[in-house]
C-alpha positions as YAML, in Angstrom:
chain: A
units: angstrom
residues:
- id: 1
  name: MET
  ca: [0.00, 0.00, 0.00]
- id: 2
  name: ASN
  ca: [1.58, 3.27, -1.07]
- id: 3
  name: LEU
  ca: [1.75, 6.45, 0.98]
- id: 4
  name: GLY
  ca: [-0.87, 8.29, -1.12]
- id: 5
  name: LEU
  ca: [-3.45, 5.59, -0.49]
- id: 6
  name: LYS
  ca: [-2.77, 5.61, 3.25]
- id: 7
  name: LEU
  ca: [-2.98, 9.39, 3.31]
- id: 8
  name: ALA
  ca: [-6.33, 9.34, 1.48]
- id: 9
  name: ILE
  ca: [-7.83, 6.78, 3.87]
- id: 10
  name: VAL
  ca: [-6.64, 8.58, 7.00]
- id: 11
  name: SER
  ca: [-7.74, 11.98, 5.67]
- id: 12
  name: VAL
  ca: [-11.28, 10.83, 4.92]
- id: 13
  name: PHE
  ca: [-11.51, 9.01, 8.26]
- id: 14
  name: LEU
  ca: [-10.35, 12.05, 10.25]
- id: 15
  name: ILE
  ca: [-12.60, 14.47, 8.38]
- id: 16
  name: SER
  ca: [-15.71, 12.37, 8.99]
- id: 17
  name: PHE
  ca: [-14.61, 11.62, 12.58]
- id: 18
  name: ALA
  ca: [-14.34, 15.38, 13.24]
- id: 19
  name: ASN
  ca: [-18.12, 15.60, 13.03]
- id: 20
  name: LEU
  ca: [-18.50, 13.83, 16.38]
- id: 21
  name: PRO
  ca: [-18.56, 17.11, 18.37]
- id: 22
  name: ASN
  ca: [-21.55, 18.07, 16.23]
- id: 23
  name: LEU
  ca: [-23.26, 14.96, 17.55]
- id: 24
  name: GLY
  ca: [-22.82, 16.21, 21.13]
- id: 25
  name: THR
  ca: [-24.02, 19.68, 20.22]
- id: 26
  name: THR
  ca: [-27.11, 18.30, 18.51]
- id: 27
  name: LEU
  ca: [-27.94, 16.04, 21.45]
- id: 28
  name: GLY
  ca: [-27.49, 18.94, 23.89]
- id: 29
  name: ILE
  ca: [-29.79, 21.18, 21.90]
- id: 30
  name: MET
  ca: [-32.43, 18.46, 21.54]
- id: 31
  name: HIS
  ca: [-32.23, 17.74, 25.26]
- id: 32
  name: THR
  ca: [-33.03, 21.36, 26.11]
- id: 33
  name: MET
  ca: [-35.83, 21.72, 23.54]
- id: 34
  name: VAL
  ca: [-37.94, 18.76, 24.64]
- id: 35
  name: ASP
  ca: [-39.46, 17.86, 27.98]
- id: 36
  name: GLU
  ca: [-37.59, 15.81, 30.59]
- id: 37
  name: GLU
  ca: [-39.00, 12.41, 29.56]
- id: 38
  name: HIS
  ca: [-38.09, 12.78, 25.89]
- id: 39
  name: GLY
  ca: [-34.73, 14.31, 26.81]
- id: 40
  name: GLU
  ca: [-33.81, 11.24, 28.83]
- id: 41
  name: ALA
  ca: [-34.89, 9.00, 25.94]
- id: 42
  name: ILE
  ca: [-32.56, 10.91, 23.61]
- id: 43
  name: ALA
  ca: [-29.71, 10.83, 26.13]
- id: 44
  name: SER
  ca: [-30.05, 7.07, 26.58]
- id: 45
  name: HIS
  ca: [-28.94, 6.52, 22.95]
- id: 46
  name: VAL
  ca: [-25.70, 8.54, 23.11]
- id: 47
  name: LEU
  ca: [-23.38, 5.52, 23.11]
- id: 48
  name: ARG
  ca: [-25.26, 3.91, 20.25]
- id: 49
  name: LEU
  ca: [-25.03, 7.14, 18.21]
- id: 50
  name: PHE
  ca: [-21.31, 7.39, 18.97]
- id: 51
  name: LEU
  ca: [-20.72, 3.82, 17.76]
- id: 52
  name: VAL
  ca: [-22.71, 4.42, 14.57]
- id: 53
  name: ALA
  ca: [-20.79, 7.63, 13.86]
- id: 54
  name: THR
  ca: [-17.49, 5.77, 14.33]
- id: 55
  name: ALA
  ca: [-18.66, 2.97, 12.02]
- id: 56
  name: VAL
  ca: [-19.60, 5.50, 9.37]
- id: 57
  name: SER
  ca: [-16.14, 7.06, 9.62]
- id: 58
  name: ILE
  ca: [-14.50, 3.65, 9.14]
- id: 59
  name: ILE
  ca: [-16.74, 2.86, 6.17]
- id: 60
  name: ASN
  ca: [-15.93, 6.23, 4.58]
- id: 61
  name: GLY
  ca: [-12.21, 5.55, 4.96]
- id: 62
  name: ALA
  ca: [-12.64, 2.09, 3.42]
- id: 63
  name: LEU
  ca: [-14.55, 3.52, 0.46]
- id: 64
  name: ALA
  ca: [-11.89, 6.18, -0.04]
- id: 65
  name: GLY
  ca: [-9.25, 3.45, -0.14]
- id: 66
  name: LEU
  ca: [-11.31, 1.43, -2.58]
- id: 67
  name: PHE
  ca: [-11.89, 4.30, -5.00]
- id: 68
  name: TYR
  ca: [-8.36, 5.67, -4.66]
- id: 69
  name: SER
  ca: [-6.82, 2.32, -5.52]
- id: 70
  name: PHE
  ca: [-8.41, 2.26, -8.99]
...
């Protein structure tokens, strides 16, 4: 695997991974806009949302590697 391919994969992964603070901001805003019961329901899915966001970042990096290799 050449350096350009590695750089492309890591760049795409880090760019999509940088959107995780937006996830926290969105959850915080939603928690303040809804009542307490719905806010707790949203907050109970934080770990699941974090894992999905990480999986999306990994998939984006894999797709970048796949398309860059052609």
